[in-house]
N, C-alpha and C positions, 0 to 999 in steps of 0.2 A: 491173623488177628484173632484174639481170643474173645470169647463171649463173657463179658463181665456182668455180674449181677449188681445193679446199682439201686436195688430196692432198699430203702432205709429200714433199719431194724425198728420194730415198734418200741416207743418210749413208754416207760412206766408212768402212769398218771399219778400226779400228786393228789393226796386227799383233798376234796373240796370242803370248805368250811360249811358248817350247818347254817341253813337259812335262818332258823329261829332256834332259840334255846329256852329251857325252863329253869327258873330258880328252884332251889330245893323245896321251898314252900309251895310253889305252883305244881311241881311234879307230885308232891305228896297229896295235895288237894285233888288233882286230876285222878290219881290212882284210887283215892278214897271214894270219889263219886262213881267212878267206873266199876269198882268192886261192888257197890251197892245197887247198881242199875239192874232193872228187871230184864233188859235186853242186852245181849253181849255186844260190845263195841270193839272195833279194831283200833281205834285211836281218836285223837282230838283233831278236828278239821279247823284250820285257821285260814281266814281270808280277809278281804277288804271289799267294802261296797260303797257306792256313792250314796251320800246322805248326810244329814246333820248340817248345822250352820257353818262348819268349817270345810265341808265338802266330802269327807270320807269317814267311814266308821269301820272299826274292827269287827270281825265276825268270828265267834267261837261256837262250835257245835260238836256233838259227839257223832262219830262216823261209824256206820254199820259195815261199810266197805270202802276200799280205796278206789278213787277214780283212776282211769287209765293214764292221765297226765299229771296226777298229784305228785308233788315233791315229797318223798317220804323221809322223815327225820326221826331217828331214835335218840332220845335223851332222857337219862335218869329213869329208865324203865318205862317210859311213855312213848308211844308212837304218835308223831305229829304229822298230819297230812296237810300240806300247804297247797291251796288252790293255785293252779298254774298262772292265772292272771295276777296273783298277788305276790309272786316270788320277788320281783324286783322292788316292790314296795316294802317288803319285810326283811330283806337281807340285813343281818346283824341285830335283829330284834331279840330282846329277852322278855319273856312273859313271866311276871311275878304274881304272887298272890298276897294281898295285904288285908289285914284285919285291924279295924279301928273300933272305937266305942260305938259308932253309929252304922258301920257298914263293913262288909267283907266283899272283896272283888278281885278279879284278875286285872292286872295293870300291864300295859305294853311300854317297854322302854326301847323306843325305835330311833336309831340315829338318823333316819330318813325323814322324820317329822320336821316340818318347817313352821307349823302353827297349830294351835289347838283352841277350841272354843272355851268359854268361861265355865261351862257346866261340866266339861271333861268328857262329854259323850262323843265328840267328833274331832277329827284332826285333818290337817293338810299334810300329805305325804308326797314327796318327790321320789320317782324311781331311782334306785341306786345306779350310779354311773358304772359302766363296764368298760374300763380303759384297757 
């Protein structure tokens, strides 16, 4: 009897889709703000926290360092650090930047949102299903 090697060959991993993406306007605005900052930032940290009348709020902040479990996404010249507990809530989200006569703001287009409050400050988000 011969000694057969039945160890399967490693399979190439297909590229994972980005958890979040930036519109051209959002990427441009983030780069503009970061270029003018007194402190150097490694990227934009994105997360979700409990709060508001609909239950959850998006969190954006500039990050001086990446956390050990952050999901790192590179998009349009911007490094996005997604907090680990927010990944399933943000899968497929596009962050845009809108300017109107009365305001300018970052806007989240999240396919996982199921509800939003009237003032637009909080949302209800269901985690993305992993089938």
